[in-house]
C-alpha positions in Angstrom: 178.6 53.1 217.5 181.5 54.6 219.5 181.7 58.3 220.3 184.9 58.5 218.3 183.2 57.0 215.3 180.3 59.3 215.6 182.7 62.3 215.6 184.5 60.9 212.6 181.3 60.4 210.6 179.9 63.8 211.5 181.6 65.3 208.5 182.3 68.3 210.6 183.9 71.3 209.1 185.7 73.3 211.7 187.8 76.5 211.4 188.6 79.2 213.9 185.1 80.5 213.7 182.8 77.8 212.2 181.6 74.4 213.3 179.2 71.9 211.7 178.4 68.6 213.4 176.1 65.9 212.0 174.9 63.5 214.7 171.5 62.6 213.2 170.1 59.1 214.1 173.2 58.1 216.2 171.3 56.9 219.3 172.9 59.7 221.3 171.5 60.3 224.8 172.3 63.1 227.2 175.5 61.3 228.6 176.9 60.8 225.1 176.0 64.3 224.1 177.9 65.8 227.0 181.0 63.8 226.0 180.7 64.7 222.3 180.3 68.4 223.0 183.2 68.4 225.4 185.4 67.0 222.7 184.0 69.1 219.8 183.4 72.5 221.3 186.9 73.2 222.5 187.0 76.6 220.8 185.0 79.2 222.8 185.5 81.7 220.0 183.2 79.9 217.5 181.0 82.4 215.6 178.9 79.9 213.6 177.6 76.6 215.0 175.3 74.0 213.4 174.3 70.9 215.3 172.3 68.2 213.5 170.8 66.1 216.3 167.5 65.0 214.8 166.1 61.6 215.8 168.2 60.8 218.9 167.5 60.0 222.5 168.4 63.4 224.1 165.2 63.9 226.1 165.0 66.7 228.7 168.4 66.1 230.2 170.0 66.4 226.8 168.6 69.9 226.4 170.1 70.9 229.8 173.5 69.7 228.7 173.1 71.6 225.4 172.2 74.9 227.0 175.1 74.6 229.4 177.6 74.4 226.5 175.9 77.1 224.5 176.3 79.5 227.4 180.1 79.1 227.0 180.0 80.4 223.4 179.3 84.1 223.8 181.0 84.9 220.5 178.3 83.1 218.5 176.7 85.1 215.7 174.9 82.2 214.0 173.3 79.2 215.8 171.4 76.3 214.1 170.0 73.5 216.2 168.1 70.6 214.6 166.4 68.7 217.4 163.4 67.0 216.0 162.2 63.7 217.4 164.0 63.7 220.7 161.0 63.3 223.1 161.2 66.6 224.8 158.7 67.8 227.4 158.0 71.1 229.0 160.5 70.3 231.7 163.2 70.1 229.1 162.1 73.2 227.2 162.3 75.1 230.5 166.0 74.6 230.4 166.1 77.0 227.5 165.2 79.8 229.9 168.7 79.4 231.3 170.2 80.4 227.9 172.1 83.6 228.5 171.6 86.7 226.5 174.2 86.8 223.7 174.4 90.2 222.2 176.4 88.8 219.3 173.8 86.4 218.2 172.1 87.7 215.0 170.9 84.5 213.3 169.0 81.6 215.1 167.5 78.4 213.6 165.6 76.0 215.9 163.9 72.9 214.7 161.7 71.1 217.3 159.5 69.1 214.8 157.9 65.9 216.0 158.2 66.7 219.7 154.8 67.0 221.4 155.6 70.2 223.1 152.1 71.6 223.6 150.8 75.1 224.3 152.7 75.7 227.6 156.1 74.5 226.4 156.0 76.5 223.3 155.1 79.6 225.3 158.3 79.0 227.4 160.3 78.5 224.2 159.0 81.7 222.8 160.0 83.6 225.9 163.5 82.2 225.9 163.9 83.1 222.2 162.7 86.7 222.8 165.5 87.1 225.3 167.9 87.1 222.4 167.1 90.7 221.5 169.8 91.2 218.9 168.4 88.7 216.5 167.9 89.8 212.9 167.1 86.4 211.4 165.0 83.7 213.0 163.8 80.4 211.7 161.4 78.3 213.8 160.5 74.8 212.5 157.7 73.5 214.8 155.6 71.2 212.6 153.8 68.4 214.5 154.4 69.8 218.0 150.8 69.8 219.3 150.5 73.6 219.5 146.9 74.2 218.6 145.5 77.7 218.1 146.5 78.9 221.6 150.1 77.6 221.3 150.6 79.3 217.9 149.2 82.6 219.2 151.3 82.5 222.3 154.5 81.9 220.3 153.8 84.8 218.0 153.0 87.1 220.9 156.5 86.4 222.3 158.5 86.7 219.1 156.9 90.0 218.2 159.1 91.5 220.9 162.2 91.0 218.6 162.4 94.6 217.4 165.5 94.2 215.2 164.2 91.2 213.3 164.5 91.5 209.5 163.9 87.9 208.4 161.4 85.4 209.8 160.7 81.8 208.8 158.0 80.0 210.7 156.8 76.5 210.1 153.5 75.7 212.0 152.3 72.8 209.9 150.4 69.9 211.5 149.4 71.5 214.8 145.6 71.3 214.7 145.4 75.0 213.8 142.2 76.5 212.3 141.2 79.9 211.0 141.1 81.7 214.4 144.6 80.5 215.2 146.1 81.5 211.9 144.5 85.0 211.8 145.4 85.9 215.4 149.0 84.6 214.9 149.4 86.7 211.7 148.1 89.8 213.5 150.9 89.4 216.1 153.6 88.7 213.4 152.6 91.8 211.6 153.6 93.9 214.6 157.2 93.2 213.8 157.5 96.3 211.6 161.2 95.7 210.8 160.5 92.6 208.7 161.6 92.7 205.1 161.5 88.9 204.5 158.7 86.6 205.7 158.3 82.9 205.1 155.4 81.0 206.5 154.5 77.3 206.3 151.0 77.4 207.7 149.1 74.6 205.9 150.6 72.1 203.4 147.6 69.7 203.0 145.2 70.6 200.2 141.9 68.9 200.6 139.4 69.6 197.9 136.2 68.1 196.5 138.1 65.9 194.1 140.3 64.1 196.5 138.6 64.4 199.9 136.9 61.0 199.7 140.3 59.3 199.3 142.2 61.5 201.7 142.3 60.2 205.2 141.6 63.1 207.6 144.1 63.5 210.5 143.3 65.5 213.6 146.7 67.1 213.7 146.4 68.7 210.3 146.0 72.5 210.0 142.6 73.1 208.4 141.8 76.6 207.1 139.3 78.2 204.8 139.9 80.3 201.7 138.3 83.2 203.6 141.1 82.9 206.1 143.6 83.1 203.3 142.0 86.2 202.0 142.2 87.8 205.5 145.9 86.8 205.9 146.8 88.4 202.6 145.1 91.6 203.4 146.6 91.8 206.9 150.2 91.2 205.7 149.7 93.6 202.8 148.5 96.5 204.9 150.6 95.9 208.1 154.0 95.1 206.6 154.6 97.8 203.9 158.4 97.3 204.1 158.2 93.7 203.1 160.4 92.7 200.1 160.2 88.9 200.1 157.1 86.8 200.9 157.0 83.0 200.7 153.9 81.2 202.1 152.2 77.8 202.0 148.6 78.3 203.0 146.5 75.6 201.3 142.8 76.0 202.1 140.0 73.5 202.2 136.9 73.7 200.0 133.3 74.0 201.2 132.7 70.3 200.4 135.7 69.1 202.3 134.8 71.3 205.2 131.5 69.5 205.5 133.3 66.1 205.4 135.7 67.2 208.2 132.7 68.2 210.4 131.1 64.8 209.8 134.3 63.2 211.1 134.0 65.1 214.4 136.1 68.2 213.8 133.5 70.8 214.9 136.0 73.6 215.4 136.1 74.7 211.8 134.9 78.1 210.8 132.1 78.4 208.3 133.7 78.7 204.8 133.1 81.8 202.7 133.9 80.7 199.2 136.0 82.8 196.9 137.3 81.6 193.6 141.0 80.9 193.2 141.2 83.6 190.6 139.8 86.2 193.1 142.5 85.3 195.6 145.2 85.4 192.9 144.0 88.9 191.9 144.1 89.9 195.5 147.7 88.7 195.8 148.8 90.7 192.8 147.1 93.9 193.9 148.2 93.6 197.5 151.8 92.7 197.1 152.8 94.9 194.1 155.7 96.3 196.1 157.1 92.8 197.0 160.2 92.0 194.9 160.0 88.2 195.3 157.0 86.2 196.3 156.0 82.5 196.1 152.6 81.7 197.6 150.9 78.3 197.4 147.1 78.4 198.0 
């Protein structure tokens, strides 16, 4: 597909202040990206930019080209980058450290799903995000990025430095995270006292005694106990009293499925302390009585 056709099919909506470009699955590499951005981003006064670049061939050099162009847009107030499935490594993520502080940037969305970043790369990513100190809204979509417990904690330790943040959405699904990673990460998030809206995708795979025999266990799934869920609820409830909106997917394993996991070689699981679902539901109601809107999947 020619660069001209990709631009035509992007269904971009551009005005003096807003630009949306859809380049998903267009076989775009770093060279083509540079050409496309030079044609599309001719207005340095853009205030809102959304780039859909999922499932391309950007690799590390593509990130370098992207950061170079973003640094020319110092009027940006809202930035959304969808970059899943582009084979980034830590060398590419380090290019984000070159992203300049933009004091106008209040809303940032980054999707890096399905890039095997690992612990060190996500620490670098967190550091580069934290440089944008004016942020009020942050969405990080990092499912299937090989973070592990240490990577998740490192990321949350970085973003807690965003003192003006009001809204946080964090997707950490499918990163081999267990109880200790969830609890330590939540402890760091709860240090952001300015939060009024919190959305967390921590665990979306429900394995219970009814379906565990037919459910193929995968090492990259997050696997947490219902005791962990109970601790998370208590921590958020006591540490974020200003919270008005809470949405969370945190599906826990049962004791039976925990034993199955251990037989399959996943020895890192915490011992499960079993609480009934009704106990947890009651805890939710009692803990978040001040929350105006909540949707929690357990």
